[in-house]
PAZAVEX-265571 format. One record per residue (C-alpha): residue number from 1; x, y, z. Coordinates in steps of 0.1 Angstrom, whole numbers. Layout:
 num     X     Y     Z
 NUM     X     Y     Z
...
//
This chain:
 num     X     Y     Z
   1  1009   949  1390
   2   991   980  1404
   3   961   976  1386
   4   958   937  1398
   5   964   951  1434
   6   937   980  1426
   7   913   956  1417
   8   918   931  1446
   9   915   958  1468
  10   883   973  1452
  11   869   937  1453
  12   876   934  1490
  13   861   968  1496
  14   829   962  1478
  15   824   929  1497
  16   828   943  1531
  17   805   973  1521
  18   777   949  1509
  19   780   928  1538
  20   775   952  1563
  21   745   968  1545
  22   722   945  1564
  23   731   962  1596
  24   719   997  1578
  25   682   983  1579
  26   663   988  1611
  27   630   975  1628
  28   606   991  1647
  29   576   981  1665
  30   546  1005  1670
  31   522   995  1694
  32   504  1027  1706
  33   479  1033  1675
  34   453  1059  1678
  35   418  1049  1675
  36   391  1067  1650
  37   355  1062  1649
  38   336  1070  1616
  39   304  1061  1627
  40   284  1033  1642
  41   301   999  1638
  42   329  1013  1620
  43   362  1018  1639
  44   401  1019  1628
  45   435  1019  1648
  46   462  1041  1631
  47   500  1036  1636
  48   523  1064  1629
  49   561  1074  1633
  50   571  1110  1637
  51   537  1122  1626
  52   539  1100  1595
  53   512  1073  1593
  54   528  1040  1587
  55   497  1021  1584
  56   460  1015  1596
  57   437   987  1605
  58   398   992  1601
  59   365   972  1606
  60   330   983  1592
  61   302   959  1609
  62   267   958  1616
  63   245   933  1633
  64   220   912  1612
  65   201   881  1627
  66   226   879  1657
  67   256   877  1635
  68   280   906  1628
  69   293   908  1592
  70   324   925  1589
  71   345   939  1564
  72   381   947  1570
  73   407   971  1556
  74   443   975  1561
  75   465   999  1545
  76   502  1006  1547
  77   523  1036  1536
  78   535  1036  1501
  79   575  1021  1499
  80   563   991  1523
  81   549   956  1516
  82   528   936  1539
  83   546   904  1549
  84   519   892  1571
  85   487   900  1592
  86   475   882  1623
  87   440   889  1635
  88   427   874  1667
  89   389   880  1671
  90   373   876  1704
  91   349   889  1727
  92   357   904  1758
  93   327   898  1777
  94   320   861  1767
  95   336   829  1782
  96   331   810  1751
  97   345   823  1720
  98   325   836  1692
  99   320   817  1661
 100   342   834  1632
 101   339   825  1595
 102   360   840  1565
 103   334   848  1538
 104   354   862  1513
 105   392   858  1515
 106   415   881  1501
 107   427   879  1466
 108   449   898  1444
 109   445   907  1406
 110   467   880  1390
 111   481   856  1417
 112   465   829  1437
 113   447   838  1471
 114   473   843  1496
 115   478   816  1522
 116   448   818  1553
 117   446   798  1582
 118   421   801  1610
 119   428   786  1643
 120   417   784  1680
 121   449   791  1703
 122   450   770  1735
 123   444   795  1766
 124   437   823  1745
 125   401   833  1738
 126   389   836  1701
 127   399   829  1670
 128   430   837  1652
 129   433   845  1614
 130   469   843  1598
 131   474   858  1561
 132   506   848  1548
 133   521   846  1511
 134   505   877  1499
 135   524   882  1465
 136   507   908  1443
 137   487   921  1472
 138   518   928  1495
 139   520   965  1482
 140   481   971  1476
 141   454   984  1505
 142   438   949  1513
 143   401   956  1518
 144   383   924  1506
 145   386   904  1536
 146   347   898  1545
 147   341   879  1581
 148   310   866  1600
 149   313   867  1638
 150   286   848  1658
 151   286   851  1695
 152   277   821  1716
 153   268   845  1746
 154   236   868  1750
 155   255   891  1771
 156   284   899  1748
 157   282   930  1727
 158   319   938  1722
 159   337   925  1693
 160   377   929  1697
 161   405   924  1672
 162   443   918  1682
 163   459   929  1654
 164   498   923  1640
 165   509   932  1608
 166   544   929  1594
 167   559   955  1571
 168   587   956  1550
 169   606   987  1540
 170   618   971  1509
 171   652   989  1505
 172   685   988  1521
 173   680  1019  1542
 174   645  1011  1551
 175   629  1004  1582
 176   609   973  1588
 177   577   973  1610
 178   558   955  1633
 179   523   970  1639
 180   508   957  1668
 181   474   971  1687
 182   438   962  1694
 183   405   974  1683
 184   372   968  1699
 185   336   975  1685
 186   305   979  1705
 187   275   962  1691
 188   247   965  1719
 189   221   955  1691
 190   237   918  1701
 191   223   919  1740
 192   194   894  1740
//
């Protein structure tokens, strides 16, 4: 009889402990990144918590025939996975949003490419690129997103990225992160 009572008590304690585990997981939004520039047309924003870098977003681009081909890189700390990435590409000086094309979508080694959508939101300038369902890319550095940005205004020389990255910590005691920031790059060669 004592054995049954012990097993029943242990089972209830186990269920109670498991049910409370979700509360141990935390969420953190980091929205004050540090900007670094490695040279003309290349810059990145870095998100840190307590002196440890959680992730960064970088862009490398140059003007060619009035168009800016751009390569992006998304890095995140080991032990985290990328749940989604949203980029809004726009030009602050332009009333008309630039034309944006994805030349080379993100691809994984053994899975189909992630879901990628382009949209033009109402009342917000620019084009939004949303990347979800990353499969085997979720735990890697993503550096294969190639874009073309064509301004529609001869006065616009700044390309801006509003960046939102959702990272999952992956464990019961881990932290999920939302990285939210803006990166602006200057291309004076666009001025006509």
